[in-house]
BATI-967257 format. One record per atom (N, C-alpha, C): residue number from 1; residue in three letters; y, z, x. Coordinates in steps of 0.2 Angstrom, whole numbers. Layout:
REM BATI-967257
<site zavo="NUM" lumlum="ALA" c2="Y" c3="Z" c1="X"/>
...
END
This chain:
REM BATI-967257
<site zavo="1" lumlum="MET" c2="-303" c3="-699" c1="-302"/>
<site zavo="1" lumlum="MET" c2="-297" c3="-696" c1="-300"/>
<site zavo="1" lumlum="MET" c2="-294" c3="-699" c1="-294"/>
<site zavo="2" lumlum="ARG" c2="-298" c3="-701" c1="-289"/>
<site zavo="2" lumlum="ARG" c2="-296" c3="-704" c1="-283"/>
<site zavo="2" lumlum="ARG" c2="-293" c3="-711" c1="-284"/>
<site zavo="3" lumlum="THR" c2="-296" c3="-714" c1="-289"/>
<site zavo="3" lumlum="THR" c2="-293" c3="-721" c1="-291"/>
<site zavo="3" lumlum="THR" c2="-286" c3="-720" c1="-294"/>
<site zavo="4" lumlum="LEU" c2="-285" c3="-715" c1="-298"/>
<site zavo="4" lumlum="LEU" c2="-279" c3="-714" c1="-301"/>
<site zavo="4" lumlum="LEU" c2="-274" c3="-712" c1="-296"/>
<site zavo="5" lumlum="THR" c2="-275" c3="-708" c1="-292"/>
<site zavo="5" lumlum="THR" c2="-271" c3="-706" c1="-286"/>
<site zavo="5" lumlum="THR" c2="-269" c3="-712" c1="-282"/>
<site zavo="6" lumlum="ALA" c2="-274" c3="-716" c1="-280"/>
<site zavo="6" lumlum="ALA" c2="-272" c3="-722" c1="-276"/>
<site zavo="6" lumlum="ALA" c2="-267" c3="-726" c1="-280"/>
<site zavo="7" lumlum="VAL" c2="-268" c3="-728" c1="-286"/>
<site zavo="7" lumlum="VAL" c2="-264" c3="-732" c1="-290"/>
<site zavo="7" lumlum="VAL" c2="-257" c3="-729" c1="-291"/>
<site zavo="8" lumlum="LEU" c2="-256" c3="-723" c1="-292"/>
<site zavo="8" lumlum="LEU" c2="-250" c3="-719" c1="-292"/>
<site zavo="8" lumlum="LEU" c2="-246" c3="-720" c1="-285"/>
<site zavo="9" lumlum="LEU" c2="-250" c3="-719" c1="-280"/>
<site zavo="9" lumlum="LEU" c2="-247" c3="-720" c1="-273"/>
<site zavo="9" lumlum="LEU" c2="-244" c3="-727" c1="-272"/>
<site zavo="10" lumlum="LEU" c2="-248" c3="-732" c1="-274"/>
<site zavo="10" lumlum="LEU" c2="-246" c3="-739" c1="-273"/>
<site zavo="10" lumlum="LEU" c2="-240" c3="-740" c1="-277"/>
<site zavo="11" lumlum="ALA" c2="-240" c3="-738" c1="-283"/>
<site zavo="11" lumlum="ALA" c2="-234" c3="-739" c1="-288"/>
<site zavo="11" lumlum="ALA" c2="-228" c3="-736" c1="-285"/>
<site zavo="12" lumlum="ILE" c2="-229" c3="-730" c1="-282"/>
<site zavo="12" lumlum="ILE" c2="-223" c3="-727" c1="-279"/>
<site zavo="12" lumlum="ILE" c2="-220" c3="-731" c1="-273"/>
<site zavo="13" lumlum="ALA" c2="-225" c3="-732" c1="-269"/>
<site zavo="13" lumlum="ALA" c2="-223" c3="-736" c1="-263"/>
<site zavo="13" lumlum="ALA" c2="-220" c3="-743" c1="-265"/>
<site zavo="14" lumlum="GLY" c2="-223" c3="-746" c1="-270"/>
<site zavo="14" lumlum="GLY" c2="-220" c3="-752" c1="-272"/>
<site zavo="14" lumlum="GLY" c2="-213" c3="-752" c1="-275"/>
<site zavo="15" lumlum="CYS" c2="-211" c3="-746" c1="-277"/>
<site zavo="15" lumlum="CYS" c2="-204" c3="-746" c1="-279"/>
<site zavo="15" lumlum="CYS" c2="-199" c3="-745" c1="-274"/>
<site zavo="16" lumlum="SER" c2="-201" c3="-744" c1="-268"/>
<site zavo="16" lumlum="SER" c2="-196" c3="-743" c1="-262"/>
<site zavo="16" lumlum="SER" c2="-195" c3="-750" c1="-259"/>
<site zavo="17" lumlum="ARG" c2="-189" c3="-750" c1="-256"/>
<site zavo="17" lumlum="ARG" c2="-187" c3="-757" c1="-253"/>
<site zavo="17" lumlum="ARG" c2="-184" c3="-755" c1="-246"/>
<site zavo="18" lumlum="SER" c2="-183" c3="-760" c1="-242"/>
<site zavo="18" lumlum="SER" c2="-179" c3="-760" c1="-236"/>
<site zavo="18" lumlum="SER" c2="-172" c3="-763" c1="-237"/>
<site zavo="19" lumlum="ILE" c2="-168" c3="-759" c1="-234"/>
<site zavo="19" lumlum="ILE" c2="-161" c3="-761" c1="-235"/>
<site zavo="19" lumlum="ILE" c2="-158" c3="-762" c1="-228"/>
<site zavo="20" lumlum="SER" c2="-155" c3="-767" c1="-226"/>
<site zavo="20" lumlum="SER" c2="-152" c3="-768" c1="-219"/>
<site zavo="20" lumlum="SER" c2="-145" c3="-767" c1="-220"/>
<site zavo="21" lumlum="ILE" c2="-143" c3="-761" c1="-217"/>
<site zavo="21" lumlum="ILE" c2="-136" c3="-760" c1="-218"/>
<site zavo="21" lumlum="ILE" c2="-132" c3="-761" c1="-211"/>
<site zavo="22" lumlum="GLU" c2="-128" c3="-766" c1="-211"/>
<site zavo="22" lumlum="GLU" c2="-125" c3="-768" c1="-205"/>
<site zavo="22" lumlum="GLU" c2="-117" c3="-766" c1="-206"/>
<site zavo="23" lumlum="LEU" c2="-115" c3="-762" c1="-201"/>
<site zavo="23" lumlum="LEU" c2="-108" c3="-760" c1="-201"/>
<site zavo="23" lumlum="LEU" c2="-103" c3="-766" c1="-200"/>
<site zavo="24" lumlum="PRO" c2="-98" c3="-766" c1="-203"/>
<site zavo="24" lumlum="PRO" c2="-93" c3="-771" c1="-202"/>
<site zavo="24" lumlum="PRO" c2="-89" c3="-770" c1="-196"/>
<site zavo="25" lumlum="ALA" c2="-86" c3="-775" c1="-193"/>
<site zavo="25" lumlum="ALA" c2="-83" c3="-775" c1="-187"/>
<site zavo="25" lumlum="ALA" c2="-76" c3="-772" c1="-188"/>
<site zavo="26" lumlum="HIS" c2="-75" c3="-767" c1="-192"/>
<site zavo="26" lumlum="HIS" c2="-69" c3="-764" c1="-194"/>
<site zavo="26" lumlum="HIS" c2="-70" c3="-756" c1="-193"/>
<site zavo="27" lumlum="SER" c2="-64" c3="-753" c1="-193"/>
<site zavo="27" lumlum="SER" c2="-64" c3="-746" c1="-193"/>
<site zavo="27" lumlum="SER" c2="-67" c3="-743" c1="-199"/>
<site zavo="28" lumlum="LEU" c2="-71" c3="-738" c1="-199"/>
<site zavo="28" lumlum="LEU" c2="-73" c3="-735" c1="-205"/>
<site zavo="28" lumlum="LEU" c2="-70" c3="-728" c1="-206"/>
<site zavo="29" lumlum="THR" c2="-69" c3="-726" c1="-212"/>
<site zavo="29" lumlum="THR" c2="-66" c3="-720" c1="-214"/>
<site zavo="29" lumlum="THR" c2="-71" c3="-715" c1="-216"/>
<site zavo="30" lumlum="VAL" c2="-71" c3="-709" c1="-213"/>
<site zavo="30" lumlum="VAL" c2="-76" c3="-703" c1="-214"/>
<site zavo="30" lumlum="VAL" c2="-72" c3="-698" c1="-218"/>
<site zavo="31" lumlum="LEU" c2="-75" c3="-696" c1="-224"/>
<site zavo="31" lumlum="LEU" c2="-72" c3="-690" c1="-228"/>
<site zavo="31" lumlum="LEU" c2="-77" c3="-685" c1="-228"/>
<site zavo="32" lumlum="VAL" c2="-75" c3="-679" c1="-226"/>
<site zavo="32" lumlum="VAL" c2="-80" c3="-673" c1="-226"/>
<site zavo="32" lumlum="VAL" c2="-77" c3="-669" c1="-232"/>
<site zavo="33" lumlum="TYR" c2="-82" c3="-667" c1="-236"/>
<site zavo="33" lumlum="TYR" c2="-81" c3="-663" c1="-242"/>
<site zavo="33" lumlum="TYR" c2="-83" c3="-656" c1="-241"/>
<site zavo="34" lumlum="SER" c2="-80" c3="-651" c1="-245"/>
<site zavo="34" lumlum="SER" c2="-82" c3="-645" c1="-245"/>
<site zavo="34" lumlum="SER" c2="-80" c3="-642" c1="-252"/>
<site zavo="35" lumlum="GLN" c2="-84" c3="-640" c1="-256"/>
<site zavo="35" lumlum="GLN" c2="-82" c3="-638" c1="-263"/>
<site zavo="35" lumlum="GLN" c2="-79" c3="-643" c1="-267"/>
<site zavo="36" lumlum="ASP" c2="-81" c3="-649" c1="-267"/>
<site zavo="36" lumlum="ASP" c2="-78" c3="-655" c1="-270"/>
<site zavo="36" lumlum="ASP" c2="-71" c3="-657" c1="-268"/>
<site zavo="37" lumlum="LYS" c2="-69" c3="-655" c1="-262"/>
<site zavo="37" lumlum="LYS" c2="-63" c3="-657" c1="-260"/>
<site zavo="37" lumlum="LYS" c2="-63" c3="-660" c1="-253"/>
<site zavo="38" lumlum="VAL" c2="-59" c3="-665" c1="-251"/>
<site zavo="38" lumlum="VAL" c2="-59" c3="-667" c1="-244"/>
<site zavo="38" lumlum="VAL" c2="-56" c3="-662" c1="-240"/>
<site zavo="39" lumlum="THR" c2="-60" c3="-660" c1="-235"/>
<site zavo="39" lumlum="THR" c2="-57" c3="-655" c1="-230"/>
<site zavo="39" lumlum="THR" c2="-56" c3="-658" c1="-223"/>
<site zavo="40" lumlum="GLN" c2="-59" c3="-664" c1="-222"/>
<site zavo="40" lumlum="GLN" c2="-57" c3="-668" c1="-215"/>
<site zavo="40" lumlum="GLN" c2="-57" c3="-675" c1="-217"/>
<site zavo="41" lumlum="ARG" c2="-53" c3="-679" c1="-213"/>
<site zavo="41" lumlum="ARG" c2="-53" c3="-686" c1="-213"/>
<site zavo="41" lumlum="ARG" c2="-52" c3="-689" c1="-206"/>
<site zavo="42" lumlum="CYS" c2="-56" c3="-694" c1="-205"/>
<site zavo="42" lumlum="CYS" c2="-55" c3="-697" c1="-198"/>
<site zavo="42" lumlum="CYS" c2="-58" c3="-704" c1="-198"/>
<site zavo="43" lumlum="ALA" c2="-57" c3="-708" c1="-193"/>
<site zavo="43" lumlum="ALA" c2="-59" c3="-715" c1="-193"/>
<site zavo="43" lumlum="ALA" c2="-64" c3="-715" c1="-187"/>
<site zavo="44" lumlum="ILE" c2="-69" c3="-720" c1="-188"/>
<site zavo="44" lumlum="ILE" c2="-74" c3="-722" c1="-183"/>
<site zavo="44" lumlum="ILE" c2="-72" c3="-729" c1="-181"/>
<site zavo="45" lumlum="ALA" c2="-70" c3="-731" c1="-175"/>
<site zavo="45" lumlum="ALA" c2="-69" c3="-737" c1="-173"/>
<site zavo="45" lumlum="ALA" c2="-75" c3="-741" c1="-170"/>
<site zavo="46" lumlum="PRO" c2="-75" c3="-747" c1="-171"/>
<site zavo="46" lumlum="PRO" c2="-81" c3="-751" c1="-168"/>
<site zavo="46" lumlum="PRO" c2="-81" c3="-750" c1="-160"/>
<site zavo="47" lumlum="GLY" c2="-87" c3="-749" c1="-158"/>
<site zavo="47" lumlum="GLY" c2="-88" c3="-748" c1="-150"/>
<site zavo="47" lumlum="GLY" c2="-88" c3="-741" c1="-148"/>
<site zavo="48" lumlum="THR" c2="-86" c3="-736" c1="-153"/>
<site zavo="48" lumlum="THR" c2="-86" c3="-729" c1="-151"/>
<site zavo="48" lumlum="THR" c2="-93" c3="-727" c1="-151"/>
<site zavo="49" lumlum="ASP" c2="-94" c3="-721" c1="-148"/>
<site zavo="49" lumlum="ASP" c2="-101" c3="-718" c1="-148"/>
<site zavo="49" lumlum="ASP" c2="-103" c3="-716" c1="-155"/>
<site zavo="50" lumlum="LYS" c2="-98" c3="-714" c1="-159"/>
<site zavo="50" lumlum="LYS" c2="-100" c3="-712" c1="-166"/>
<site zavo="50" lumlum="LYS" c2="-102" c3="-718" c1="-170"/>
<site zavo="51" lumlum="TYR" c2="-98" c3="-723" c1="-169"/>
<site zavo="51" lumlum="TYR" c2="-100" c3="-730" c1="-173"/>
<site zavo="51" lumlum="TYR" c2="-107" c3="-732" c1="-171"/>
<site zavo="52" lumlum="LYS" c2="-108" c3="-732" c1="-165"/>
<site zavo="52" lumlum="LYS" c2="-115" c3="-735" c1="-162"/>
<site zavo="52" lumlum="LYS" c2="-120" c3="-730" c1="-165"/>
<site zavo="53" lumlum="LYS" c2="-119" c3="-724" c1="-165"/>
<site zavo="53" lumlum="LYS" c2="-124" c3="-719" c1="-168"/>
<site zavo="53" lumlum="LYS" c2="-125" c3="-720" c1="-175"/>
<site zavo="54" lumlum="LEU" c2="-120" c3="-721" c1="-179"/>
<site zavo="54" lumlum="LEU" c2="-121" c3="-723" c1="-186"/>
<site zavo="54" lumlum="LEU" c2="-125" c3="-729" c1="-187"/>
<site zavo="55" lumlum="SER" c2="-123" c3="-734" c1="-183"/>
<site zavo="55" lumlum="SER" c2="-127" c3="-741" c1="-184"/>
<site zavo="55" lumlum="SER" c2="-134" c3="-740" c1="-182"/>
<site zavo="56" lumlum="GLN" c2="-136" c3="-736" c1="-177"/>
<site zavo="56" lumlum="GLN" c2="-143" c3="-734" c1="-175"/>
<site zavo="56" lumlum="GLN" c2="-146" c3="-730" c1="-181"/>
<site zavo="57" lumlum="LEU" c2="-143" c3="-725" c1="-184"/>
<site zavo="57" lumlum="LEU" c2="-146" c3="-721" c1="-189"/>
<site zavo="57" lumlum="LEU" c2="-147" c3="-726" c1="-195"/>
<site zavo="58" lumlum="MET" c2="-143" c3="-730" c1="-197"/>
<site zavo="58" lumlum="MET" c2="-145" c3="-735" c1="-202"/>
<site zavo="58" lumlum="MET" c2="-150" c3="-740" c1="-201"/>
<site zavo="59" lumlum="GLN" c2="-151" c3="-742" c1="-195"/>
<site zavo="59" lumlum="GLN" c2="-156" c3="-746" c1="-193"/>
<site zavo="59" lumlum="GLN" c2="-163" c3="-742" c1="-193"/>
<site zavo="60" lumlum="GLN" c2="-163" c3="-736" c1="-191"/>
<site zavo="60" lumlum="GLN" c2="-169" c3="-732" c1="-191"/>
<site zavo="60" lumlum="GLN" c2="-171" c3="-730" c1="-198"/>
<site zavo="61" lumlum="ASN" c2="-167" c3="-730" c1="-202"/>
<site zavo="61" lumlum="ASN" c2="-168" c3="-728" c1="-209"/>
<site zavo="61" lumlum="ASN" c2="-168" c3="-734" c1="-214"/>
<site zavo="62" lumlum="ALA" c2="-170" c3="-740" c1="-212"/>
<site zavo="62" lumlum="ALA" c2="-169" c3="-746" c1="-216"/>
<site zavo="62" lumlum="ALA" c2="-174" c3="-746" c1="-222"/>
<site zavo="63" lumlum="SER" c2="-180" c3="-743" c1="-221"/>
<site zavo="63" lumlum="SER" c2="-185" c3="-743" c1="-226"/>
<site zavo="63" lumlum="SER" c2="-185" c3="-737" c1="-230"/>
<site zavo="64" lumlum="GLY" c2="-189" c3="-737" c1="-236"/>
<site zavo="64" lumlum="GLY" c2="-189" c3="-731" c1="-240"/>
<site zavo="64" lumlum="GLY" c2="-184" c3="-730" c1="-245"/>
<site zavo="65" lumlum="TRP" c2="-180" c3="-735" c1="-247"/>
<site zavo="65" lumlum="TRP" c2="-174" c3="-734" c1="-251"/>
<site zavo="65" lumlum="TRP" c2="-177" c3="-735" c1="-259"/>
<site zavo="66" lumlum="HIS" c2="-174" c3="-731" c1="-263"/>
<site zavo="66" lumlum="HIS" c2="-176" c3="-731" c1="-270"/>
<site zavo="66" lumlum="HIS" c2="-170" c3="-732" c1="-274"/>
<site zavo="67" lumlum="ARG" c2="-170" c3="-735" c1="-280"/>
<site zavo="67" lumlum="ARG" c2="-164" c3="-735" c1="-285"/>
<site zavo="67" lumlum="ARG" c2="-162" c3="-728" c1="-286"/>
<site zavo="68" lumlum="ARG" c2="-156" c3="-726" c1="-285"/>
<site zavo="68" lumlum="ARG" c2="-153" c3="-719" c1="-287"/>
<site zavo="68" lumlum="ARG" c2="-155" c3="-718" c1="-294"/>
<site zavo="69" lumlum="SER" c2="-158" c3="-712" c1="-295"/>
<site zavo="69" lumlum="SER" c2="-159" c3="-710" c1="-302"/>
<site zavo="69" lumlum="SER" c2="-156" c3="-703" c1="-303"/>
<site zavo="70" lumlum="THR" c2="-153" c3="-700" c1="-299"/>
<site zavo="70" lumlum="THR" c2="-150" c3="-693" c1="-300"/>
<site zavo="70" lumlum="THR" c2="-143" c3="-693" c1="-298"/>
<site zavo="71" lumlum="ASN" c2="-139" c3="-688" c1="-301"/>
<site zavo="71" lumlum="ASN" c2="-132" c3="-687" c1="-298"/>
<site zavo="71" lumlum="ASN" c2="-133" c3="-684" c1="-292"/>
<site zavo="72" lumlum="TYR" c2="-127" c3="-685" c1="-288"/>
<site zavo="72" lumlum="TYR" c2="-127" c3="-682" c1="-281"/>
<site zavo="72" lumlum="TYR" c2="-120" c3="-679" c1="-280"/>
<site zavo="73" lumlum="VAL" c2="-119" c3="-675" c1="-275"/>
<site zavo="73" lumlum="VAL" c2="-113" c3="-672" c1="-273"/>
<site zavo="73" lumlum="VAL" c2="-113" c3="-673" c1="-265"/>
<site zavo="74" lumlum="PRO" c2="-109" c3="-678" c1="-263"/>
<site zavo="74" lumlum="PRO" c2="-109" c3="-680" c1="-256"/>
<site zavo="74" lumlum="PRO" c2="-105" c3="-674" c1="-252"/>
<site zavo="75" lumlum="SER" c2="-108" c3="-673" c1="-246"/>
<site zavo="75" lumlum="SER" c2="-104" c3="-669" c1="-241"/>
<site zavo="75" lumlum="SER" c2="-100" c3="-673" c1="-236"/>
<site zavo="76" lumlum="ILE" c2="-103" c3="-679" c1="-235"/>
<site zavo="76" lumlum="ILE" c2="-99" c3="-684" c1="-230"/>
<site zavo="76" lumlum="ILE" c2="-99" c3="-691" c1="-234"/>
<site zavo="77" lumlum="VAL" c2="-94" c3="-694" c1="-234"/>
<site zavo="77" lumlum="VAL" c2="-93" c3="-701" c1="-236"/>
<site zavo="77" lumlum="VAL" c2="-91" c3="-705" c1="-231"/>
<site zavo="78" lumlum="VAL" c2="-94" c3="-711" c1="-230"/>
<site zavo="78" lumlum="VAL" c2="-92" c3="-716" c1="-225"/>
<site zavo="78" lumlum="VAL" c2="-90" c3="-722" c1="-229"/>
<site zavo="79" lumlum="ILE" c2="-84" c3="-725" c1="-229"/>
<site zavo="79" lumlum="ILE" c2="-81" c3="-731" c1="-232"/>
<site zavo="79" lumlum="ILE" c2="-78" c3="-736" c1="-228"/>
<site zavo="80" lumlum="GLY" c2="-79" c3="-742" c1="-229"/>
<site zavo="80" lumlum="GLY" c2="-76" c3="-747" c1="-226"/>
<site zavo="80" lumlum="GLY" c2="-77" c3="-754" c1="-230"/>
<site zavo="81" lumlum="PRO" c2="-75" c3="-759" c1="-227"/>
<site zavo="81" lumlum="PRO" c2="-75" c3="-766" c1="-230"/>
<site zavo="81" lumlum="PRO" c2="-83" c3="-767" c1="-231"/>
<site zavo="82" lumlum="ASN" c2="-85" c3="-767" c1="-238"/>
<site zavo="82" lumlum="ASN" c2="-91" c3="-769" c1="-240"/>
<site zavo="82" lumlum="ASN" c2="-97" c3="-764" c1="-238"/>
<site zavo="83" lumlum="ILE" c2="-94" c3="-757" c1="-237"/>
<site zavo="83" lumlum="ILE" c2="-99" c3="-752" c1="-236"/>
<site zavo="83" lumlum="ILE" c2="-97" c3="-745" c1="-239"/>
<site zavo="84" lumlum="ASN" c2="-102" c3="-742" c1="-242"/>
<site zavo="84" lumlum="ASN" c2="-100" c3="-736" c1="-245"/>
<site zavo="84" lumlum="ASN" c2="-107" c3="-731" c1="-244"/>
<site zavo="85" lumlum="LEU" c2="-106" c3="-726" c1="-240"/>
<site zavo="85" lumlum="LEU" c2="-112" c3="-722" c1="-239"/>
<site zavo="85" lumlum="LEU" c2="-110" c3="-715" c1="-241"/>
<site zavo="86" lumlum="TYR" c2="-115" c3="-712" c1="-245"/>
<site zavo="86" lumlum="TYR" c2="-113" c3="-705" c1="-247"/>
<site zavo="86" lumlum="TYR" c2="-119" c3="-701" c1="-244"/>
<site zavo="87" lumlum="PHE" c2="-117" c3="-696" c1="-240"/>
<site zavo="87" lumlum="PHE" c2="-123" c3="-692" c1="-237"/>
<site zavo="87" lumlum="PHE" c2="-122" c3="-685" c1="-241"/>
<site zavo="88" lumlum="THR" c2="-128" c3="-683" c1="-243"/>
<site zavo="88" lumlum="THR" c2="-129" c3="-677" c1="-247"/>
<site zavo="88" lumlum="THR" c2="-133" c3="-672" c1="-242"/>
<site zavo="89" lumlum="ASP" c2="-135" c3="-666" c1="-245"/>
<site zavo="89" lumlum="ASP" c2="-138" c3="-662" c1="-240"/>
<site zavo="89" lumlum="ASP" c2="-145" c3="-665" c1="-237"/>
<site zavo="90" lumlum="ASP" c2="-148" c3="-669" c1="-241"/>
<site zavo="90" lumlum="ASP" c2="-155" c3="-671" c1="-239"/>
<site zavo="90" lumlum="ASP" c2="-156" c3="-678" c1="-241"/>
<site zavo="91" lumlum="SER" c2="-151" c3="-682" c1="-242"/>
<site zavo="91" lumlum="SER" c2="-152" c3="-689" c1="-243"/>
<site zavo="91" lumlum="SER" c2="-145" c3="-693" c1="-242"/>
<site zavo="92" lumlum="VAL" c2="-146" c3="-700" c1="-242"/>
<site zavo="92" lumlum="VAL" c2="-140" c3="-704" c1="-241"/>
<site zavo="92" lumlum="VAL" c2="-141" c3="-709" c1="-247"/>
<site zavo="93" lumlum="VAL" c2="-135" c3="-711" c1="-250"/>
<site zavo="93" lumlum="VAL" c2="-134" c3="-716" c1="-255"/>
<site zavo="93" lumlum="VAL" c2="-130" c3="-721" c1="-252"/>
<site zavo="94" lumlum="GLU" c2="-133" c3="-727" c1="-254"/>
<site zavo="94" lumlum="GLU" c2="-129" c3="-733" c1="-252"/>
<site zavo="94" lumlum="GLU" c2="-127" c3="-737" c1="-258"/>
<site zavo="95" lumlum="SER" c2="-121" c3="-738" c1="-259"/>
<site zavo="95" lumlum="SER" c2="-118" c3="-741" c1="-265"/>
<site zavo="95" lumlum="SER" c2="-115" c3="-748" c1="-263"/>
<site zavo="96" lumlum="GLY" c2="-118" c3="-753" c1="-266"/>
<site zavo="96" lumlum="GLY" c2="-116" c3="-760" c1="-265"/>
<site zavo="96" lumlum="GLY" c2="-116" c3="-764" c1="-271"/>
<site zavo="97" lumlum="SER" c2="-115" c3="-770" c1="-271"/>
<site zavo="97" lumlum="SER" c2="-115" c3="-775" c1="-276"/>
<site zavo="97" lumlum="SER" c2="-122" c3="-775" c1="-280"/>
<site zavo="98" lumlum="SER" c2="-127" c3="-774" c1="-277"/>
<site zavo="98" lumlum="SER" c2="-134" c3="-774" c1="-281"/>
<site zavo="98" lumlum="SER" c2="-136" c3="-767" c1="-284"/>
<site zavo="99" lumlum="GLY" c2="-131" c3="-762" c1="-283"/>
<site zavo="99" lumlum="GLY" c2="-132" c3="-756" c1="-286"/>
<site zavo="99" lumlum="GLY" c2="-132" c3="-750" c1="-281"/>
<site zavo="100" lumlum="GLU" c2="-135" c3="-744" c1="-283"/>
<site zavo="100" lumlum="GLU" c2="-135" c3="-739" c1="-279"/>
<site zavo="100" lumlum="GLU" c2="-142" c3="-737" c1="-277"/>
<site zavo="101" lumlum="TYR" c2="-143" c3="-736" c1="-270"/>
<site zavo="101" lumlum="TYR" c2="-150" c3="-734" c1="-268"/>
<site zavo="101" lumlum="TYR" c2="-150" c3="-728" c1="-264"/>
<site zavo="102" lumlum="SER" c2="-155" c3="-724" c1="-264"/>
<site zavo="102" lumlum="SER" c2="-155" c3="-718" c1="-260"/>
<site zavo="102" lumlum="SER" c2="-161" c3="-717" c1="-256"/>
<site zavo="103" lumlum="ARG" c2="-161" c3="-713" c1="-251"/>
<site zavo="103" lumlum="ARG" c2="-167" c3="-712" c1="-247"/>
<site zavo="103" lumlum="ARG" c2="-166" c3="-705" c1="-244"/>
<site zavo="104" lumlum="PRO" c2="-172" c3="-702" c1="-242"/>
<site zavo="104" lumlum="PRO" c2="-171" c3="-695" c1="-239"/>
<site zavo="104" lumlum="PRO" c2="-169" c3="-696" c1="-232"/>
<site zavo="105" lumlum="ILE" c2="-165" c3="-691" c1="-230"/>
<site zavo="105" lumlum="ILE" c2="-162" c3="-690" c1="-223"/>
<site zavo="105" lumlum="ILE" c2="-161" c3="-683" c1="-222"/>
<site zavo="106" lumlum="SER" c2="-162" c3="-681" c1="-216"/>
<site zavo="106" lumlum="SER" c2="-161" c3="-674" c1="-214"/>
<site zavo="106" lumlum="SER" c2="-153" c3="-673" c1="-213"/>
<site zavo="107" lumlum="GLY" c2="-150" c3="-668" c1="-215"/>
<site zavo="107" lumlum="GLY" c2="-143" c3="-666" c1="-213"/>
<site zavo="107" lumlum="GLY" c2="-142" c3="-666" c1="-206"/>
<site zavo="108" lumlum="ASP" c2="-146" c3="-664" c1="-202"/>
<site zavo="108" lumlum="ASP" c2="-145" c3="-664" c1="-195"/>
<site zavo="108" lumlum="ASP" c2="-144" c3="-671" c1="-192"/>
<site zavo="109" lumlum="ALA" c2="-147" c3="-676" c1="-195"/>
<site zavo="109" lumlum="ALA" c2="-147" c3="-683" c1="-193"/>
<site zavo="109" lumlum="ALA" c2="-140" c3="-686" c1="-193"/>
<site zavo="110" lumlum="TYR" c2="-136" c3="-684" c1="-198"/>
<site zavo="110" lumlum="TYR" c2="-129" c3="-687" c1="-199"/>
<site zavo="110" lumlum="TYR" c2="-124" c3="-682" c1="-197"/>
<site zavo="111" lumlum="ARG" c2="-125" c3="-676" c1="-195"/>
<site zavo="111" lumlum="ARG" c2="-120" c3="-671" c1="-193"/>
<site zavo="111" lumlum="ARG" c2="-115" c3="-673" c1="-189"/>
<site zavo="112" lumlum="PHE" c2="-117" c3="-678" c1="-184"/>
<site zavo="112" lumlum="PHE" c2="-112" c3="-681" c1="-179"/>
<site zavo="112" lumlum="PHE" c2="-106" c3="-684" c1="-183"/>
<site zavo="113" lumlum="LEU" c2="-107" c3="-686" c1="-189"/>
<site zavo="113" lumlum="LEU" c2="-101" c3="-689" c1="-192"/>
<site zavo="113" lumlum="LEU" c2="-95" c3="-684" c1="-194"/>
<site zavo="114" lumlum="GLU" c2="-96" c3="-678" c1="-194"/>
<site zavo="114" lumlum="GLU" c2="-91" c3="-673" c1="-195"/>
<site zavo="114" lumlum="GLU" c2="-85" c3="-674" c1="-190"/>
<site zavo="115" lumlum="CYS" c2="-79" c3="-674" c1="-193"/>
<site zavo="115" lumlum="CYS" c2="-73" c3="-675" c1="-189"/>
<site zavo="115" lumlum="CYS" c2="-72" c3="-669" c1="-185"/>
<site zavo="116" lumlum="LYS" c2="-69" c3="-670" c1="-179"/>
<site zavo="116" lumlum="LYS" c2="-68" c3="-665" c1="-175"/>
<site zavo="116" lumlum="LYS" c2="-60" c3="-663" c1="-175"/>
<site zavo="117" lumlum="ALA" c2="-59" c3="-656" c1="-175"/>
<site zavo="117" lumlum="ALA" c2="-52" c3="-654" c1="-176"/>
<site zavo="117" lumlum="ALA" c2="-48" c3="-656" c1="-169"/>
<site zavo="118" lumlum="THR" c2="-42" c3="-658" c1="-170"/>
<site zavo="118" lumlum="THR" c2="-38" c3="-660" c1="-163"/>
<site zavo="118" lumlum="THR" c2="-33" c3="-655" c1="-162"/>
END
C-alpha cells in the first residue's frame, strides 16, 4: 500500500511544472468581476506598488502549475501584452501560447489587485 501511495504522489508531482511569469514593461488592465459582469476596471503601471506586488506574487508562485482541467469563473482578470491571468476564489490560471495552466492561490494573496474607487 505504501508503495502505491508513493508512486501516486510521484506521478502527481511529476505532472506539475514551474512557470516563470514576467510582467511586460507596459501597463496592465485589471478587470474585477461580480456575478459574471465587470464591476471595476483600472490600470497597473510599471513601477507602481501594485505592479511590483503582482510581479513578486508571480515569482513566489512559480512552481506547482498544472494543465487546467476544469472550468473556472474569474473574479479578477489581469491582461496585457503577452499576459493573461485569471484569478478565481482559490486559484490562478495563466493562459499563454503553450496552453492554460493553473495553481492554487489564496484569495487574500491577490486581493490587492482590486481597483479602488476614486
